[in-house]
N, C-alpha and C positions, 0 to 999 in steps of 0.2 A: 899557569898564568896566561899563556898565550891563547888558550882556548877561551878563557873568560873574556879577555880583551877583544879577541876577534869576534866572538859571538855577540858581545855588546855592540860592537861597531856595525855588524850586519843587522842587528835588531834596530839600531838607530836609523840606518839607511832605509830599511823596509817600512818601518812604522812611522818615522817622523820626517826624514829628509825628502823622500820622494813626494809625499803629499804637500809638504811645505813649498818645495820648488814649483810644483805644478799649480797649486791652488792659491798660495799667498803671493809668490813672485810672478805667477802668470807664465812660466816657462812652458814651452811645448813638451810633450813627452820625449821627443828626440833630444832636445836641449837638456832636459833633466837626466836623460840616460848618459849623455856625455859628461855632465857634471858628476854623476855617480861613478863613472869610469875613472875620472880624474881622482876622486876620493880614494877609490880602490887602488889605483896605481901608486898614489902617495903612501897608502898603508902598506902596500907590497914592498916599497922601497924603504920605508921607515922601520919595519919589524926587524930585518937583519941588523940594521944599524943600532937599534935599541938593544937587541940581544948582545951585540958586541960591547956596547957601553956597559951593560949590566955585568957581563962576565969579567970585564977589565976592572971593575970596581971592587970585586971580591978580594 
């Protein structure tokens, strides 16, 4: 399940988020990179928490 969720998030970032931030929002590549870094940091922090939540619910 983690592989599917992680793969989907990476695909979204590469195919949709980066072009949207740079072309639609007008962010510079450096600003878009920082935004993607924050998304990845949030995902890194959220996955262990979600894993603990799922295992506690069983």
